[in-house]
C-alpha positions in Angstrom: 0.0 0.0 0.0 2.9 2.3 0.6 4.0 1.8 -3.0 0.4 2.7 -4.2 0.5 5.8 -2.0 3.7 6.8 -3.9 2.0 6.2 -7.2 -1.1 8.2 -6.5 1.0 11.0 -5.0 3.0 11.3 -8.3 0.1 10.9 -10.6 -2.0 13.4 -8.6 0.6 16.2 -9.0 -0.2 17.0 -12.6 -3.5 15.3 -13.4 -6.6 16.8 -11.9 -8.8 14.2 -13.6 -6.8 11.4 -11.9 -7.5 13.1 -8.5 -11.2 13.4 -9.4 -11.5 9.7 -10.3 -9.5 8.6 -7.3 -11.8 10.6 -4.9 -14.8 9.1 -6.6 -13.4 5.6 -6.0 -12.6 6.4 -2.4 -16.2 7.6 -1.8 -17.6 4.5 -3.5 -15.4 2.2 -1.4 -16.3 4.0 1.8 -19.9 3.4 1.0 -19.8 -0.1 -0.3 -17.0 -1.9 1.5 -18.5 -1.9 5.0 -21.7 -3.3 3.6 -19.8 -6.0 1.7 -17.8 -7.0 4.7 -21.0 -7.3 6.7 -22.8 -9.6 4.2 -20.1 -11.6 2.5 -19.1 -14.8 4.1 -15.4 -15.8 4.1 -15.2 -18.9 1.9 -11.7 -20.0 3.1 -12.9 -22.3 5.9 -15.4 -24.2 3.6 -12.8 -24.4 0.8 -10.2 -25.8 3.2 -12.6 -28.3 4.7 -13.6 -29.8 1.3 -10.6 -29.2 -1.0 -7.4 -28.4 0.8 -4.9 -31.2 0.8 -3.0 -31.8 4.0 0.5 -30.5 3.9 3.2 -33.1 3.3 5.3 -33.8 6.4 8.0 -31.2 6.7 11.5 -32.4 5.8 14.2 -31.9 8.3 16.1 -28.8 7.5 19.4 -27.3 8.3 18.5 -24.6 10.9 21.8 -22.9 10.3 20.9 -22.0 6.7 19.6 -18.5 6.0 16.0 -18.3 4.8 15.5 -17.4 1.1 14.5 -13.8 0.6 12.8 -12.1 -2.3 14.9 -9.5 -4.2 14.8 -6.1 -2.6 11.9 -4.0 -3.7 10.1 -6.9 -5.5 6.9 -6.5 -3.6 6.6 -2.8 -4.2 7.4 -3.3 -7.9 4.7 -5.9 -8.2 2.1 -3.6 -6.4 3.0 -0.8 -8.7 2.7 -3.0 -11.8 -0.7 -4.3 -10.6 -2.0 -0.7 -10.0 -0.7 0.4 -13.4 -2.5 -2.5 -15.1 -5.7 -1.5 -13.2 -5.3 2.0 -14.5 -4.6 0.9 -18.1 -7.3 -1.8 -18.3 -10.1 0.7 -18.5 -12.0 -0.1 -15.4 -11.5 3.3 -13.9 -12.4 4.9 -17.2 -15.6 2.9 -17.4 -16.7 4.1 -14.0 -15.8 7.6 -15.0 -17.9 7.3 -18.1 -20.9 6.0 -16.2 -20.7 8.9 -13.8 -20.3 11.5 -16.5 -16.7 12.4 -15.8 -15.5 11.5 -19.3 
């Protein structure tokens, strides 16, 4: 989310339309998400009950070995790419068209 905050900060500097659409999305989310969280049932427990395979027994490992790490910044880069794809895919534009912004 910190990476997304950086993206919206940069894009908001010189694009008033981006700011307008972003505010619209925030208002929509503030109205809809609490309702959705109230009525939607988490499906994970039922899925795990019927479909999740038990984990294989853990192999003995060398506790002195360092754990594998993702390359530095890979999470932030992935978040930025996902947010960019959302922006490019047209979903935001379609909401803007329906609301008369475009």
